[in-house]
N, C-alpha and C positions, 0 to 999 in steps of 0.2 A: 778606513776614512769613519771615525764615530756620527751617531745622529747627533748632538751638539757642535761637531765642526763642520759636519751636513744644513743644517739650518741656518749657520752663521754664515757660510756659503748662497744658501741662497736669497738669503735678504740681502747681500751685498751684490748680488745680481737681479734684483729691485728695485734696489735702489738708484742701481745703474740703470735700467732698462724700463722703470718704473713701469705701477700694476700691466701687466697680461690678458688680454680679457680672449673668451676664446670667441670665436664670432660665429664658426661653423651651427650646423644643426642639432638639435640637440635628440631629433626623435632618430633614430637610427637607422632606420629605411630612408629617413633623406639625409644623411651621413653618406648612407652607404650610393644616392645617388648623388649627390654632392663629390664626391669619390673621386665617379665616373666622366663628370661634366668639364674638365679640362683636358689639354693635352698641349704640350709635355707638362704632367703634369707638376702643379703648384696654384700653388692657393689664389694667388690673383688671377690662377683661365678659371681654377674650379670655379670662382665666384660667378665670373661671367655667367660664362655657360650656365650654372644654374639660375641664377636671376634670372636671362634670357628663356630657357628652358621655362618657368616658372610663372611669365608673363605671354609666354607664348601660345604655352601646351598645357600648365597645367602638372601638377606633381604629382598626381594619385596614382598608382598603381593603372584603374579600368584610363585616367585619362595619357597615359603614357603606351598604352595597349592601344584602344584604339585613334593613335596617330600615328602616321604611314611613316617607316624608316630614313624616306625620301621629307621631310617635311621636319621632323629629329633633327638629322644631319644637319637643315637649312640650318636648323635654330644656335644649332651647337658650334658652329664658326664663331661665335662667339667665344666661343674658350675654345681657343686654336686651330691647327692642323688636326689631320684627317680626321675629320668628325664621324665618318662612317659607322668604324667599328664601336666608338663611341655609343652612337644611336641602336645597333644589337645590342649593347651590352644595355642598355636602360631599357630594352624589353626583355631580355633577360630575367632582367631586375624583379621589374612589374610583375610579373609569371611564377617566378619563383612564391615571393611571398602574398599572392592571391591562393595558389596551387596547396605549397606547399606548408605555409603559415596562420590559411584563411585572411589574409590580409593586414595581422599581426604580429608584428617580428619581436615588436620588443616583449612581449609575455612571451619567449622563450629564451628571451637575457637572463639568466638566474645565478650567471657564474659557474656555470659546469663545465666542465671538458666541452659534454654536447652540446650548450651555448658556443663556445669556442670552434667549433665546430661549425652548428650552423652556421656562425661569420664568413665562415670560412669556405663556403658552398660562390658563394658571390661572385664575381668580377670585379681580379684588382685586391680583395681581398687579404692576406694574408694574416700570419700570426700581430704583429704589430697594427694591422689594420681591424680587427679584431676589440685586440685589448684596446685601442683607445677608444670603438663606442661602447664595448660592455666597461670602460670609465666615465665616460662624459655621460652615456645616455642611456645608462643605465644603474649605475652609482657603484659599481661592483672594483671592494677595494681589492685590481688591480693597477700596478705598475708599469704602464704604459710605458716607452720605449717612442722616440718620434725614429719612423722610419728612416728619415735621411738626412739622423742629428745624433747615430751612437754612438761617433765619435768625440761626443762633447762625453758621456759619463765617460767615457773608457780610459780620454783623457785624464779628468780627473781625480783616475785610478779604480775607479767605479765598473767594477768587472777585466776581464780580461781577454784581448782579442785569441780567437780561435782559429779554426782554417776553416768554417765557414759562417758567413754570415749570420743564420740559427742560430748557432751554437755563440754569438758574440754578442748575437742578443739575449738568448737567454741567462748570458752570463750578469750581463747590463740588469735584468731586471731580477734576479734574484739579489745582486746588491743592493740596487735600492728597495728589495723590500724589509729589505734588514733594514732600512732607515726610515721608510713611511707608514705608519698605521691605517691613516685614517686618511678614506678618500679623496676630500678638499687638499690634502697636504698633496697626495698623488698628482689629482689635477696641475698643482701649482706650479709643480716641479716638472711635470711635462715642458708647461708654455716657458716657461725660465729656461730651459734649457732647451728646447724645441729653437728661442726666438734670441738664445746669446749662439746659438750651431747658424744660424741666417745669420747676424748681423757681425760677427767681432769670430767666433770659434769655427771659423769655415775648413771644410776635410782638406784643402787645398792652400798654402799660405794664409793660415790663422793670424789678425791683428791681436796677440799676442800682448804688443804695447801699450794697446788701449785696453786689454781685458783688466776690468775691476779686481778679481781673485785669480790673477798670474802666480800669487806668491801662496793659491791654496793647492796649482796646480805643479802636479810630480812631471806632465809637459812640459806647461810654462817653465816654470822654474830650468829645466837645464835648454830647453831649444827658446824658450824667447826672451823678450828683455823687459825690465818693470814698467811696467805702467809710468810715464811719465803725468806729471801736476799742472792742472788745466785752471786757468782761468775758470768757474764755472759761471760769468757773469748773471751774477744773481739768481741764479737753481739752484745755489745751496738749501738742503732739505724739504722742496719738493716736489711731490709725487707724481707722475707724470701717468696716463692712464693709457696704456696702445692697446688699439683695437686689431686681434690678428684677422686680416679679412684674406 
C-alpha cells in the first residue's frame, strides 16, 4: 500500500466512523494506572475503575501507597472482577514511579530503547502499551499498533503475520512507519484502526459487508462482500465526533 492509498483509506474510515478522540489520560503514569484499573481489560472497565479510584483514593503515587490494598480492591470493583491483583499492581506502579523515577515518569520518555525498556517494567505494559504511551503521552514519532487489533492492519496488507504475536506486531509497525511521519498522523491512524477493529473488523466474524474500505482491503476482497448502499438519513457529509472512553 502506498502512502497516498493509506491516506485515502484513513479518510474513508474517518468519514464512516467520525472523528475519534483519545479520551484516556495523557500523563504516562496515569495512563499506566488507567490500564491496570479494569478487568477484563476494556476501555469501559478501565474508565470505571479509574474514575472510582480518582474519586475515592486519589491518583498520586503517595495516595496509592497510603491506601490499604483492601481499600484499593474495594474501589476497583467498579472496574470489573478480581480486583485484588489490580490493587497489588497499583501499589507496585506507585512504588516504581517514586523510587526509580523520582515521581516523574515523563522525564524518562525520550523515545530511546531505554525509555521503552523502562515502561515495560510496569505491570501489564508490553511493547504495544509502551509504544502507545510514548506516542500519546510524550509525542514520540512511533507507530503504535493497537494491542487487541493487529489483525486490522494485517488484513489491509500492512505487515505480515508471523509465528509469534511480537514478530507480527513488529512487522505491522514497520509497515506503518513507512507510511507515516508525524506523531499527529500516527495518533490518528492508531485511533481509527482501533475503532474500526472494535466496530466492524472483528477478529472473528468481521462485518465486511458494512466496511467502508472493503475494496481497498485484500482480506475483504477475498472473503468479504461489498458494502451495500444504504440511505444515510440526512447524515451525508456531516462529521461525527466519537470519544473513545
